[in-house]
N, C-alpha and C positions, 0 to 999 in steps of 0.2 A: 410236212411243211408246205404251205401254199406260197409259192414263190412270188406270185403277184401281190398277195396281201403283205408279205414281208417287204417287198420293194416299195409298196405304197406307204407303209408305215415309216420306213427309212426316209423316204422323200418328205413325208410330213415332218419328221424330226429335223432333217437338214434345213427345211424352209424356216423353222423356228429357232435355229441355232445361232447364238452369238459366239463365234470362236474365241473371243477374249474371255467369255464367262460361260463355259459350256454347262455348268451345273445350275445356271439361272435360266432354266428352260421350263416351259409349261408341262413337259413330260418329265417326271422325276428321273434325274440323271446323276450318275457319279463317274468320276474319272478313276479308272482302275490302274492305269499305268501309261507310260510313254515308251514307245519304241523308236528306232532310228528313223522310221518312215511313217509312223502312225501314232494316233492317240487311242487308247483302249477305253471304251465307255461301257457302263452298265446303264441301259435305258429300261426303266421299270414299267413298261406298258406292253401288253400282249400285241403281237407274238414275239416281241424283242426281249421280254423279261426271261432271264435264264440264259441269255447269250452274252458273250463278250464281243463287243462290236468295235472292230479296229477300223478307224476312220483314216483314209488317206486322201489328202487334198493335194495331189502332185501333178495332175494331168492337165494338158492343154487341149486335148481333142478326144473324141470318142474312139478313134483308132488306137491312141495310146493306152487308154483304159482297157479296151478290149484285148489288146496284146498282153497287158499285164495280167488280166484275168486268166487268159490262157496259160501264161507262165506260172501263175499260182497253182493251177490244177496240175501242170506238168511236174512242178517241184514236189507237191504232195505225193504224186504217184511215184516219183523217183525215190523219195524217202521211204515210202512203204516198200518199194521194190528192194531196197538194200536192208530191210529188216527193222526199220524204226516204226514205232507206233505213233501215229499222228491223229489229231482229232478230226471228226466230221466237220466240214466247213461249207458255208454258203457265201455267195457274193451278191451284193446289190449295188448297182451303180446308178447314181442320181445326179441331177444338175444342181450346182451351187447357185442359189438365187443372188449371190453377191458378185460372182465373177462370170457365171454362165459356163464354167468349166465342169467336167465330170468329177464327181467325188465317189470313190470306191469304198464300200464297207465290206470287210471280211468278217464273217460271223462264225464263232466257235462256241460250243457249249461252255458255259461258265463253270470253272472249277472251284472247289473249296480252297481258299487261300492257304489254309494250313497244310495242304498237300504239296505246295510248291517247294522245290528244293531249297531255295533261300530261306523260306520260313522254317523248314525242318532243321537246316544247318544252324539257324539262330539259337536253337535250344540244345545244341550238341556240345560235347567235349571234343578236344582235339583228335583223339583216336577215332571216334565215330565220324567226325567230319571228314577225316582223311579217307575212311572207308566209303563214304558217300561220294567224294570226289573221284575215287577210283572207279566206282560203279558208273558214274555219269560219263567219265572219259572212255571207259570200256564200251559203253553204248554209242558214244559219239564216234568212236573209231570206225564204226560201220560206214561212215561217210568217206573215209579214206581207204577202206579195205574192200568196199562193195561196189565201187563205181564200174561202169563199163568202159570199153576201149573208146578213147576220144572224149569221154565225159568226166568232169571233176565236179564233186559236190562240196559246197561250202556250208558251214554250220556255225551258229553262234551258241556255244555250249554252256553259257553261264547258267548258274543254278536256277535262276528265276525263269528259265525257259523249259524246265522239266517239272512234270507232275508225277508224284509217286502214287501209283494206284494200289500196290500191295507189296508186302514184304513177308513172304511165306515163312522165313526162318527167324522171325523176330529181329534180333540184332545183326544177323548176317545179311549184308547188302548184296551178295553175289547174285542172288536170284530175284532181286527187287524188280517189279514191273514198272518201268519208266515210260512216260509218254512225252514226246517232244512237241511243244505247242507254238514255237516261233516260226510258223510257215509263211508269214506275211512278207518276208524279204527273201524272194526266191533266188538263191545263190547257186547258179549252175554255169559251168563253162563247157562248151562243146568245141572240140578241136582248138582249144585255147581262146575261144571267143566268149566274152561275158554275155549271157543271155538277157540279163536285165539291162535296161538303158541307164548307163551310169549318170547321164545328165539329170535323172530324177533325183539323185542325191544332191546334185548341185542346186537344184531348185529349192532345197530346204536351207541353203546357205544364205546369209545376208548378201545382198547384191554387191556390197563393197568388198566381200571376201571371196566371191565366187571364183575369180580367176586364180587366186592364190591356192584355194582348195583344189581346183581342177589341176593345176600345174604341179603342186608339191605334195599333196596329201591323199587325193582320191585313190590313186592306184595302190598306195601302201595300205590304206584302210581296207580296200577290197581284198588285197592279197592276204591280209591277216586271217580271214575266215577260211582260207584254203590251206593254211599251214597249221598242222596239228599242234606243234609246240606253242605257237602264238595263241591259238585258241585256248590251250591249257593255262597259259600265263594270264590271259584275260579272265578266265573263269576264277582263278584263285584271287586275282586282284580285286574282284568284286566283293570279296569278303570285307575289304576295308569299307566299301560303301554300305555294306550291311551292318557295320558296327561291330564286327568280330575280327579285329586284327590279330587277336591271340590265336586264331585258327590258322593263320597264314603259314607259319613254319612247317607244321605237320602236313597241311594240305599241299604245300609246294613240294615236299618230299614225295608225297603220294603221287602227285601229278607227274613229277619227273620220272618216277618209276614206270608209269604207264606210257609216257612219251618214248622212253627207251625201248619198251616192249613192242610198241606199235611201229616205230620208225627206225629202230636200230641206232639211234643217235647216241653219242657219248653222254655220260651223266653231266648235269649242270645246265641243261636248257631251261629248266624251271627251278629257280632257287628263290629264297626269301628276298635276296638283294635284287634279283632281276624283277620280281613281282613288285617290290616297293618302288623301284625306279620307273617301271611301266605305269604304275598307278599315279604317281606324282605328275608325270607328263600328261597322262590322259585326263586327269582331274583339271589341270590348268587349261588344256585345250578346250574342254567342254564348257568350262566356266566362261571363257572368253567367247566361245561360239554362241552360247545361250545369251550372254550379255548383248552381243551384236544383234542377235535376232530380236530381242526385246526392244532395243533401240529402233530397229527397222520397223517393227510393228507400231511403235509410238509415232514415228515420223509418217508412216503410211496412213494410219487411221486418224491421227489427230491433226497433223499439219497439211498433208497432201490430200486428205479425204479420199484415199483409195482403200478398197477392201483388202484386209489381210486375213486370209482364209485358213491359215494353219493354227491349230490349237497348241499353245506353248505351255510347258510346265511352269508351275510356280517355283518357289525356292526348293532346290534339291539338296538333300543332305548327302555329302560325299566325303 
């Protein structure tokens, strides 16, 4: 890969981007998905075709984006060090023509959508889905079991963040080759100190809610990714969003078994009732959050004539 050519093409794309309508671009573009801190784009021009391009418009200075780029590399190295397979990745940082701020693009090889865990689970019965959840959580447990002294590794283990490369034994999931692809939010704590600048999450909040999120929600949200039981609950809860609530009872039992094996906790950390309650609260919070962000975009771009540089999702089925 010619890094200069890649960065030049990313810069060309960014200069032609309308964040409110990313797919209305001179370069053929599709939105592949939305993460907590990024929008994942397919840009169908060489040399970007074949890559998933995760766009992050979070930064106010070159020093912020450079620090984040270093942390991305550190996080990927730590994940590999504890035994997780993660994809090759490239970073290109360019300047937004609307704000003058850095915009970071994290590029990973685009995967077949049918290989993602959520797509596979969508066609499964309860027993198979429970086996898949067991395998994903067993692989995720490396983040809790393989850290070094003074370092804790956070992980978002939901099924959509895993790609299944092979399954040697057919229906047996114990030896399935899984790759973790959500390396764009580097969750590392060293001696109890969060390595990612938590204020970056606040910048994604509507200005009217920033102080509320900072005071009442931010720490709880971050802590969730370092607690194995909470990660397991979130994983199973996403089956509601995927339209497979019928899988929740079996997958909750499977997840609870793995949580007990990994943490030694008593049974009942992951149950159908716990998962349902978590999902209802999460669904309400994110609907309100997204509604406020859309309102802020309208006020900024239409009434105040200020650039709004973050790409927001359309209607999300939850």
